[in-house]
N, C-alpha and C positions, 0 to 999 in steps of 0.2 A: 483717273478712273478706269476701272478694268472694263473689259468687253462685257461681262456679265452684268455690271452694274449699269452699264449704258443701256443695255437691253430692257432692263428692269424700269429705269427712269423714263424710256420712250412709252413703254407699256402703261405705266402710271400716268403720263401726260395724256395718253390716248383716252383712258377710262375717265379722266377728269373732265376731257373736253366733250365727252358723249360720243358713243359709236353710232353708224348708221343705222344700225338695228334697233336704236333706242327708241322704246315706244312712245316717249314723250316728244319727240320730234316729229312724228307722223303728222303730216297735213301742215306743217309749218312753210312758211315761204323762205325764199334765200335770206332776206334780211332778218326774219324772225329766228331763222337757224343760227345766225351770226350771234344775235343777242342772246339765244338760249346757250350757246356754248360759252359765250363770255361770263355769264352769270353763273354757270357751274364752275368756271375757274375760280371765281370770286367766292366760292364756298356755298352757294345758295343750292336748297334741296331742288331735285328735279322737277317736281311739281311746282313750287312757287316759280322756278326758272321759266316754266312753260308760259304761266300766267302773265309774268312780266314781260316776255318776249312777244306775246301776241299783241298786248296793248300797253307799252311802257308808261303813257301819260294817266291812263286810268289807275294803274298799279302805284304811282308816286302819289297821287291824290288820295288814295286809300292809305298809304303809309303816312302821310301827313297827319290825317284824321286820327289814325292810330296813337300818333306821337303826342298829338293835342291832349287826347283822353288819358293817356298813361303819364303825362308830364305832371309833375307835382311842383308847388311853389318852392323856390329857393329859401334857405334858411338863412335869416338875417343873423348879423352878430359873428359870422365866421371868422376864422383865422385870417389874420392879414398877411399879405405877402411879404417877403423879406425884401428890401432894397437891395437891388443888384450893386454889388461892390465895382467901383471904376475900374476898367480894363482897357487896354489898347484896343483900338479898332481892328476888327479882323474882316476882311473881305467876305461876303456872304459866299458860301459854298453852293456850288452847282446842284439843283434838286435831283435826288434819286428817280431814275425812270420806275414807272409802275409796272405790274405785270402785263397791263394792256399794251404797253410800249415795247416789252422785251421782242416780241417776234417782228413787228413791222417798223418799230423805231420812232413811229410817232402816234399821237392820238388826234382823230380827225374831228373838229368841232366846227357845228355849222352856225352862222350868224344869219338871222332871218327876221322878218318883221313879225310883231305879235299876231298879226292878222293872217299868216301864212296857213293855206295856199291861196286865200283870197286875195292877197296882196303879195306881189312879187316885187323884189327890188330891181331896178334897172342898173345898166351898167355905170351910169353917171351916179347914181344914189350909192353904189357899191364903193365907189372910188371915194366919195366923200366920208363914208364910214371907215375907210383904211385909213385916210389922213387924220380922222379923229382919234382913232385908237392909238397911232403915234403918238398923237398928242398928250392923252393918258400916260404914255410909257414916259415921255419928257418929266412928268410929276413925279417920278421916282418910286421905289418899291424896295421892301425890305429884302427881296432875294432876286436873283437874276430872272430875266423873262427870256425864254428859248423857243424861237419858231423854225419851222423847216420850210415854209411856204403858205403862200394865200392865192386863191384862186376863184373867180366867179363862175358860178355854174346854176343854170336854171332858177333864175331869181332869188339867189342867195349867195353867201360866201363860205368857202371851206378853208379853214385854218388849220394847219399841221402844227400841232403842239408837241414839244419834245419830252416834256415831263409832266407830271400831276400839278405842280406850283403854278406853272404857266398856264395850263388849261384853267385852273382856278381863278387865276388873276383875270383871263379873258372872259369867264363867265360872270365876273363881279364888274367889269369894265364895260362891257357891251350895254347893259341897261341904262348907263351913264350917259350914252353917246345920243344926243338930241339934236343931230344936225338936219335931220330930214322933218319936212313939214307934216305935223299930224301922224308921223309914223313912229312908234315904238319899236325897239328891237330886243331880242333875246338870244340867248347863245345855248345849245345843247349839243350831246354827242350826235354825230351824223347818223349812227345805227338808231337813234331814237326819234329821229324826224317823224313828223306825223304821217301815218300811213292810212292814207283815204282812198277809197274806190268811189269815183264819181258816177252817178246814176242820173238820168232824166226821165221824168214822168209827164205825161200830159193829163190835166185835169178838165175834163170837158165842162162847158157852160151850165150853170144852173140857175135858174130864174131866181133874181133877188140875192143871191150869194156872192158876196165879194171875194176876190182872190185870196185876201189875207184869211178871211174866216175859212176859205176851202182847204188852206194849207193847215190850219189849226184842226179842222176836222181830220186831215189825213194823218196827223200826228196821233189824235186820239184813237183812230181806228186800228192804228198799227202798233199800239204798245208792246205786243207780243215781238215785234221785230226790234226791240230797244229803239223806238222813235224819239225817245227823250235825249238820245247821243247822237242825233243825225245833225249835220252842220248845214244850214240853209245858206247855199252859194248864190243862187240867182233865182229869180222869178219873173218871167215875161207874160205880160198880159197879151192875149192874142186879139185881132180886131173882132172875132165873134163872141169874145167874152170868157174864153177859157184861159187856161194858164199852163205854160211850159216851165216846170219846177226842177231845178238842179240842186242835188243834195250830194254831200259828202259822208260817206258810210265809213266807221271803223271797221276793222276786221271781223269782229264778233258780230256786230250788226248786218253785214254784208253776208256773212256766212249763212244767217237765219234767212235772209232775202233769198239766197240760192236754194236754200232747202224748200222755201214757199214758191219755188218755180218763176223767180224773178217778177213776182207780182204783188201789189199792195192792194188793200181794201179801201175802197173810197164808195161812200154812200152805199148803194145797193149792189155793188158788182166789183169784179177784180179788174185791175188795170196793170198793164204791162209796164216794165221798167227797162231802159236802155242802158247798158253799161258803155261809159266812154273810155275807149282805150288809146286814144291819141296822146302821144307824149311830146313835150317841147324839145327840140335839138338843142346841142350845146352851144349853138351860135346865137341863140335868142338873146338879145339884149335888152329889149323893151319890156316894159308891164304889160302882160297879156293874159286875158282869162282864157288860156290855152285849154284847160280842162272842161271848157263848157262848150257844147255843141248844140247850139239853139237854131232849129229849123227857120228858114226865113219866112216868117208868118206875114210879112208884108205883102208877098205876091201869092199867098196861098189862101184862097177865099173859100177852099171846101171843107175846112176844119169843121169838127164838130157835125 
C-alpha cells in the first residue's frame, strides 16, 4: 500500500470513529464515548449511536419491541432443505475475528448476577461459575472456543473472548449455569454494563403513612424525572418513622435530577438527594452493598 493510500485509510478510520469535535459526543461519559465510537464503526447513524451509547439496555428493549411488531408469521410448506451429501470429517476452522477484536485482539464480556448491582458475586461464587463453564466446554461445540483470560473484579467476572463465535457461545452458556443458590447469571459486553448513579434521600415521618406508601408517593410526584426507570436498591426505616431510600438512576434520569438541582418532590416540599461516590476496591472479594451509604440511624435520635 502506498503512503498516499495509508494516509487516506487512516483519515477514513478517524472519520468513522468520530472526531473529538463531533457534536454527538458532547456530554458523553468515557464508557458512553467508547460505545458511541464502536456503534459508528458498526455503521450506525450518529443520532442512533448516541441514544444507544447513553442507555444500551433501554435501546435493546426498544429494538426487541420493534422486532416483535415487524415480525410476520413464517410461511408453512416452504422448500425443504437438501440433505447434505456424506463427506469426510473436516476439523472446524478457527472463527474469524470481528471488527471489535481487530484493535485490541479480544472482546471483553462480563458475567454477572441478573440482580447486579444489588447482587455482587463473591470470589467463591466466581470460582464455582468458572468451573461450571469448563464443564459446559466438555459437552462439545461445533466450533472451537477461544479465550484469552478470565479475572474477578468488583462482584463479577470478565472473560476475554478471542472471536465472535466464542463470545456467542459464552452468552448462551452462562444462563445455563445454575451452581449458585437462588442466583441466576447473564453475560453482556463489558461496555454495556448497567450504568447507574446511586443516590439516597431521606423521607421524613408522616403520621399514618407507611414507608412503602411514602416511596410510592415519591415515584408518583416525580414522573418528570423518569421515576418509572428508578431501581429501588434499599429502604431503611428510621426509629422516628422516616425512611432512608437508596435509588439507582440511569444516565437519562440522573441528568434530569441534576437539572432539578438534585432535589425531588415529596408531599408539599422539595427534598435534597445525596450522590454516592464511593467505589469498591479491586481487592473486594465478599458480596457487599458498597454503593449504599446509609447513616447510622440507631445512634441518631434527632432525625425528623
